[in-house]
C-alpha positions as CSV (number, residue, x, y, z in Angstrom):
1,M,7.1,3.6,-10.8
2,P,5.8,1.1,-8.4
3,I,8.4,-1.3,-6.7
4,A,6.3,-4.4,-6.9
5,T,5.4,-5.0,-10.4
6,G,3.5,-7.8,-12.3
7,H,4.2,-11.1,-10.9
8,E,5.9,-10.0,-7.8
9,R,3.0,-7.8,-7.0
10,E,0.4,-10.6,-7.6
11,E,2.5,-12.8,-5.3
12,L,2.5,-10.2,-2.6
13,E,-1.2,-9.6,-2.8
14,A,-2.0,-13.3,-2.7
15,E,0.3,-13.6,0.3
16,L,-1.5,-10.7,1.9
17,Q,-5.0,-12.0,1.3
18,G,-3.9,-15.4,2.5
19,R,-3.2,-14.3,6.2
20,P,-4.8,-12.1,8.9
21,I,-3.5,-8.6,8.9
22,L,-2.5,-9.0,12.5
23,D,0.2,-11.5,11.5
24,I,2.0,-8.8,9.6
25,D,3.9,-6.5,11.7
26,F,4.3,-2.7,11.2
27,P,7.6,-1.4,12.0
28,V,7.9,-0.1,15.6
29,G,10.2,2.6,17.0
30,P,11.6,5.7,15.5
31,F,11.3,6.6,11.8
32,G,13.9,4.8,9.9
33,T,16.4,6.7,8.0
34,K,19.3,5.7,5.8
35,E,21.8,6.1,8.6
36,T,19.6,4.3,11.2
37,P,16.9,2.1,9.4
38,A,14.0,0.8,11.1
39,V,14.7,-2.8,12.1
40,V,12.0,-5.4,11.5
41,K,12.5,-8.7,13.0
42,S,11.7,-12.0,11.2
43,Y,12.1,-15.6,11.7
44,Y,12.9,-16.1,8.0
45,D,15.2,-14.5,5.3
46,K,12.2,-12.3,4.0
47,R,8.8,-11.1,5.2
48,I,6.2,-8.8,4.3
49,V,6.2,-5.3,6.0
50,G,3.7,-2.6,5.9
51,C,4.8,0.9,6.2
52,P,2.3,3.3,7.5
53,G,4.4,6.3,7.4
54,G,5.3,8.5,10.2
55,E,3.4,10.2,13.0
56,G,0.6,12.6,12.5
57,E,0.8,14.5,9.1
58,D,3.4,12.0,8.0
59,E,1.1,9.1,7.9
60,H,0.1,7.6,4.6
61,D,-1.9,4.6,3.3
62,V,0.0,1.5,4.2
63,V,2.5,0.4,1.5
64,W,3.2,-3.3,1.6
65,F,6.6,-4.7,0.3
66,W,8.9,-7.7,0.8
67,L,11.8,-7.0,3.1
68,E,14.8,-9.3,2.5
69,K,17.8,-10.2,4.6
70,G,20.8,-8.1,3.7
71,K,19.0,-5.5,1.5
72,S,17.6,-2.2,3.0
73,H,14.3,-1.0,1.5
74,E,13.2,2.5,1.1
75,C,9.3,3.3,1.2
76,P,8.4,4.9,-2.0
77,V,6.0,7.2,-0.2
78,C,7.6,8.4,2.9
79,S,11.2,7.3,2.2
80,Q,11.6,5.5,5.5
81,Y,14.3,2.8,5.4
82,F,13.9,-0.6,6.8
83,V,16.3,-3.6,7.3
84,L,15.6,-7.1,8.2
85,E,17.0,-8.7,11.3
86,V,16.6,-12.5,11.3
87,V,15.9,-13.8,14.6
88,G,15.0,-17.5,13.8
89,P,16.2,-20.2,11.6
90,G,16.2,-18.2,8.5
91,G,15.2,-19.7,5.1
92,P,12.1,-19.1,3.0
93,P,8.9,-18.1,4.8
94,D,6.7,-20.4,2.8
95,G,8.3,-23.4,4.6
96,H,9.4,-25.2,1.3
97,G,12.9,-25.0,2.2
98,D,15.1,-27.7,3.6
99,D,13.3,-27.6,7.0
100,D,11.2,-30.8,7.0
101,H,10.8,-31.0,10.7
102,H,7.2,-29.8,10.8
103,H,4.4,-30.0,8.2
104,H,1.4,-27.7,7.8
């Protein structure tokens, strides 16, 4: 059963279509496990991450998902684990939070 269903999946796909693929980071570093998950840095409390699988034969088609602060995520294909490390102000990535310093 896919992780992103219905509305959530539409939201994710709309989000992906609305931005250049280069803006979306792939995880870097060693393959994430439950004990030592791959850390993805974000300026916000959640972000889109693409998991391309491991090296060589472990590669798979990129699986996109939302990674949220405080929740680990397991890729449904390769079972790599990810965690989010917030390195910025936090808050929602769409800029509709209580941050009114800059307008798009």
